N, C-alpha and C positions, 0 to 999 in steps of 0.2 A: 665506680664503686667508691663509697665514702666511709670514713671511720675505719676502725680496726677490722681486718678481714675475719670473717666467720665461716664456719663449715656447717652445712645442714646435713645431719646424719639421720637417715630414716631407719628406724628399727621396727621391723615387722615380726613381732613375737607371736607366741601361741595365744595369749590372752589379751594382748593390746597391740596397737600400732602407735609409735611415738615419733614425733618430729622434734628433733633436738638441735639446738644451736650451740656450738662450742667455739670458744676463741682459741688462740694459739697457745694459751697457757693451761688449757684443759678445763677452763671454767664453763659451767653450763649457764648460758645467758638467756636461754629461752626454751620452753617446752610446751608441746601440745600433745595430749594423750587421748586416744580414742579407744575405749574398750571394745572388744570384738567377741563374737561368739566363736569359740575355738573351732567348732565343727557342728554339722548336723549328721544324723545317722538314720539312713533309710532301712538298714538291716542291722541286726546285732553284730557288734564288732566293727562296723564301718565308721569311718570318720572322714567327712568330705566338707568342702567349702567352695563357694563359687570364686574363681580367680578375680572377677570384677569387684567382688566384695572387698578384697584386700586393697585394690587400687582406689576404690571409693573411700575406704577408711583412711588411706594416706592423705587424700585431699581434705578430709574432715580434721585430721590431726594437724595439718598445716594451717587450716583456718583458725583452729584454737591457738596455735603457736603465735600467729601474727596478731591475734586479738589480745594476747597476754604479755607481750614483750615490748620494750622500747627500742629494741634492735630493728633495723630496717632491711628489707630484701636487698637493697643496694649494697649492703655490707657482705653479702654472701659471695665467697670466692669459688665455691664448688659444692657439689652434692655427692653424697656417698650412701651406701645401702648395706644393711645387714638383715638377715632373715632367719626364721626358724629353719631347721635342717630337714632334708628328706621328704619334703612335700613336692609332689610332681604335678605338672600341668601339660595337657595335650592341646596343641594348637593346629588349626588347619592351614592351608596354603596362604590364606589371607590374614593369618595371625589371630584368628578368633578361637576362643576356647570351645572345645568339642564336648566337654563333660566337666563336672565339678573336679576341682583339684583333690587328689587323695592326700590327706594330711598324714604326717609322720606317726600319729597315734593309731592309725588304722590297723586292724588285726586280721584282715582277710588273707587267705592263702591261695596261691595258684596251685594247680595240679603239677606233679612231676611224673610224666608218663614213661620216661625211659632214661637210662644213663647218658652222660655225654658221649659223643662219638669219638673214635680214634684214640690217640695216645693219652689225651687228657683224661678220658674216662677210665682207662686202664690204670693210669698213675694214681688217681684219687681212690680207686678201689684197692690197689695194693698198699697204699699208705694209710688206709682206714679213714680217709677224709670224705668219702662219698656222702655220708650223712650230713656233714657240715655244708658241703656244696649244695645238696638238695634243699637244705633249709634256706640257703641264700636264694635259690630259685623259687621256692615257695613264697618268700617275702618280697620278691621283685614285683612291683606294681605293674610294670609293663607286661609281665606274663599274664597276670589276672585279666587285664584289659584285653589283651590279644585273644585269650581263651573265651572270655565271657561277653565281650562287646566288640566282635570282629569288625563291625561296620565303623566303629569309632577308630579302631587302630588303622583301618584301611585309609581313613581320611587324615590321619595324623601326619603332619609335615614337620612339626617341631615338637620335640619331647624335652621339656625343660624342668628344672627345679624352680621353686617359687622365686628365687633370686634372679634366675634367667628371665622369667616372665616379667617381673617388675622392671628389670633392666630394659627389656624390650618396650615396655610402656613409657619409660623415661626417655629413651634415646632412639627408639625405632630400630635398634640394632640387635641381632641375635648373638649377644656376647654374654659372658658371665665370668666371674672370678674363679681362678683355680682353687682358691681357699673356701669357696662355697660348695664344693663338690663332695658332699657327704650324703650318701644314699645308695640305692641299688641301681647303679649305673656302671657302664664299662670304663671306669676311671683307673688310672695307674697311680696309686697313692705314693709310690716310691719316687716317681719322676714328675708328678704333678702335671699330667697331661692325659688325654684320652688314651685308652689302652692300645697297645700295638695290634697290628692286624692279626697276629697269631695268638693273641691272648685268649685264654679259655672263656673269659667273661662274655665275649661276643656270642659264644655258643649257648650261653645260659639264658638269653633273652632275645626278643625280636627287634631290639633297637638297632638302627643302622647309623653309620657315622654322619650321614647328611642330615639326620634329625637333631643333632646335638649342636650347641652353640660354640662359637669361637671362644677360646679361653685366654684370659690375660691374668697376669700376676697381681696380687694386692699392690696398690699404689699406682697402677697403670690406668690408662684411660679406657673407659667403656664407651665413650662417645660424648655427645653434648645434649642438653635438654631440647626436646622438640618444642614447637610453639604450643601444642596442646598440653604437653606435660608441664611446661612453664606456667601456663594459666592454672593448671590443677594445683600446683605447689605454691602459687603466688610469687613466682620468681621471673627473672628475665630469661628469654630463650637464648640458647647458645652457651649456657654455663657448663663447664666440664663436669662430667659424672665420673668419679674415680672408684675403681674396684676396691672393695674391702674384703670381707670374709663372712663365714657363717657366724651366728650369734655367739656360740660358745667360744670360737676362736677369737672373736673380737673382745669378749669378756676377759680372756687371758691377757691380751695385749693392753686393754684398758685398765687392767689391774697391775700393770707393770711387770708382767711375767715374761722376761726375756731369756731366762736361763733355767737349766734343769734342776737347780736346787731350790726353786720357788714353786711350791705347790699351789696352783690356782684352783679354787673350788667354786663351783656354781651351785647355789642353792635356789634352783629354779624348778620349773615343771619337771624337767629331767635334772637330776643331780649328777655332777661330774667332778672329777679331780684330774687336772692337766698339768703337765710340765712342757716347756718349750725346749727343743733340741735341734741341732743341726744333723743329728744322726737319725736314721730310720730305725726305730725300735718298736717292735710289736709288744704292747703291754700284756696282751694275752695272745698266745700263738694263733696265727691266722686272722687276728683282729688288727688291721693296720692302724698306724698313727694317722690322724687326720691332718690335712694341710693347716699350717699355722697362718695367722693373719700377718706374720712377718715372712716376706718372700723367701723361699728356699729352706724354710724350717718346718718342723713337724710338731704337732700337738699330741703328745703321748697321753692318751685319755683312757680312763676307766669310768663307765657310765652306770648309774642306777636309773633305769628307764623311767619309772614313775616318780621317783624322787620326791620333791616337795609338792607334787600333786597330792601326795598322801596327806600333807598338812591341810591343803585346800579341801580334800575329802572330809577330813575330821571336822573342820570348821563348818562345812555344809551340813554334815549329818549329826554332829553332836554339839555344835557351838552356837546354837540359836540364842541361848541366854546372853552370852558375851556380845553377840552382834546387836541384840536389842538394847542392852545397857549402853553400848558404845554409841548407838544412834541417839539415845536419850541424852547422853552427856556431850554429844558432839565431838567425840574423839575417835581415833582409829581403833578397831577391835583388837589389833595386834598387841596393844598395851595390856589388854585384859588376858589375852592368851599367854603372854609372858608371866603374868601373875599365876596362871594355872601351872606353868612349868616350875616356878619357884615354890609352889605349895607342896611339891613332892620332892623327897630326897633323891640325890644321885643314885642311879641304879633302879629307880622306880619300884623300890621294895620288891625286887626279884622278878619284875615283869620284863621279858626280853622279846624284842621284835626283830624278825628278819624281813627286810623290805623288798623281797623279790615278788612284787605283786603283779608283775607282767613277765611272761616268758622271755628268755634270751636265746642266743645262738650257741654260745660255748660256756661262758661263766656269768650268770647261770645258764643252764640248758633250757631246751624248749618245754620241759616238763615243770619248770619252776613255778612255785606259788609262794605266797607270803605266809608267815606264821607268827603267832604270839604265844609264848609259853610262860608258865610260872604264875598263873592266876590264883588269887586267894580272895577271901572275903574282905580284905582291907583295900582292895583296888577299886578305884573310881575312874571316871573318864579323864581326870587330870593325870592319873598314872599312865593311861593309854597314850595321851598326848605326849607326855615326856618320853615314853618308850619309843614312839615314832621318831622323835628327834635323835634319841640315842641310837636306835637301829640304823638310821641313815648315816650317822657319824661313824658307827662301827664299819658299815659297808664301805664307806669312803676311806677309812683307815686301812682296810684290807686292800683297797685299790692303790693306796699310797705304797704299801709294802710290795705289791706286784710291780709297780713302776720302778721302785728303788732296786728291786732284784734284777729287773731286766736292763736298767740303764747303768747300774753300778754307782749311781750318784745319790747320796742321801738328801732328802728334802729337809731343809732347815727352817723354812718359813712358810706359813700359810697365808694366802690372800683369799678372802671369802667374799664373793659377790652374789648377785641375784636377790630375789625378793626375800628369801629366808634370812639373808645376812643382816636385815634391818632389825632382827630380834636380838637384843642383848643377851637374853637367856640362851638362845641357840648358839651365839658366838662363844659364850663362856663354856658351854657344854662341849663345843667343838675343840676348844683349846685343851680342855681336860681329857677328852677321849684321845686326842692325838699326842698330848704331852708336848705341844709346841705353841708358841705365840700365834694367835689368830688375828690377822690384821684386816681391818675393813678399809677398802679404798675410800678416797675422799669424796667420791660421788657414787650414788646408787646406780647411775646410768653408765655402767662400765662397758656394756656391749656397744652402745652408741659412741662412747668415747674411743673405744678401740677402732671403730670404723673411721672416726674423725682423725685419729692418728695416721691411719693409712692415707687418708685424703690429704692431710697436712704435708706428709712427705711427698706424695704424688704431685701436689700443687707447688712444691718448692717453698712452702712456708717454714719447713724445717729441713735441714740438709740430709738427715739420715734418721733411721729408726731409734738409735741410741739417744740422739739429741731430742727427738720428739717425745719419747717416753719419759726422759728425764724432766722435760719441761711441762708435760701435760698430765702426768700421773704423780700421785703422792699418797702416803698412808694417812688414814684418819685415825679412828680409835683402835687401840690394840688391847686384846684380851690375853692374859697370861694364865697358864695352867696352875691350878691349886693342888699342891702335892698330895694331900690326903685323898681328894676326889680322883686325881689322876691314878693313884695306886689302886683304888677300887675299880675304876674302869679298866685298868690293865688286866686285872684278874677276870672280870666278867667277859672281856673281849677274848682273851687267850683260852680261858677254861670253859667258856660256854658258847659265845657267839660263833667262833670259828668252827665249832663242832655241829652247829645246827643244820646247815645245809647238807653236809655229807650224810648225816644220820637221817634226815627227813627226805632226802632225794628219792629213795625207793618208795616211800609212801606217796610222794607226789606222782611218781610214775604209775602207781596203782590207781590213784584218783583219775589220772588221765585215761588209763585203759578202761576204767569202769564207766566214767561219766562222759568221756570224749572232750573234756575241757581241762586245760586249754587245747584247742583243736590243732 
């Protein structure tokens, strides 16, 4: 290996795959991006993609990387991987996919024919949790496959998350990171291992222990690059592959979020607010904290399922003008959408949006739908766009308050990453809604950087996580709250937004009863 050591971080997101080269100071020295189709849908509500498509896209991203950087493959000390969460893959005994992967956006539901057997069933019934457990069973992809495609399930030898599948393609080993286990699997979120033999989760699904990969902690070895994988990535065979974490957990680490007083927000397809803690704290009862990209720690997370997908939806449905003008000018359309936001006063002239555009499990519940209230003849699509950003910020502020209440630790600083963080207007609006400084990390690629930090520690390029984070992360631009705007948002949040879901929930339930949607 020649020159400064570099880390290749593969980031397989929902809308793109990125091959990212980082040095030990957290500088992005090379990038290859391959846009992907998030999913195809053969039935309403389905979201699927072929596993090989992701693997092929990684190769294409790496080709673009090596064509666009002066760095050389010989400088790479190791490889690491971060992926979208909750996407599952069925493999046969030969490691071949049996069906398309079910993507985390999928909305199909399995049947629940009977309560759990024995003591667990009685316990959940007595504590009023039977409905919550049944919703977990309905959303478990393995149950749907077992019920509707029994021939596929019968041949399934390995049941993996996307991270486990790609690790297999990289190393030939059925291993995965403990910090990638976010999904409907028999995982013990408190102890960061597969659930114990007597855990109720084994009763809720047909998954058996021998179908699941061996788990290793972030920073530990997943194996080494096979000859075939090395050719695919343009690297030397035998390079170490180091465990990282899911994309959201890596974003937190790449944003420098090592303590519970730093609120790390992700303005991505799913919008989240996270803090990192050594304590197991459920931000919402029965919703576990997810594994952190820092071993032995937890990400206390509140999630807005469709998040900045709503922004993409708006741009697709109502933003043709800005997209065409941007194309003519040769600029990014985001600059014009920021102009839309600034053309409307804070509060969107009374337009309020509640961003529950997909059902949840507990908060919001399975009946949840989105809403916009306060329309008048003054409102335009610009008001709707700003109301979307404000509604997401309100929802994440509510998440912050839930986390603070459960942890007892006030959040004093915000770090905002993800695609939406590149909008100055969204960042200023966030600072105003939260009443806190909103800090943008020095790089947009925080998920890949978090994975690279895991690899840097695992490869011995930094001695520990504190040192690695101090060396590889830093704050870029900071947005400070504006007192008058903050006061306006405080009133709208406390006097209007917080009352929307409780008052609309009975109507959502009626809509569900009458129309059957959401199913």
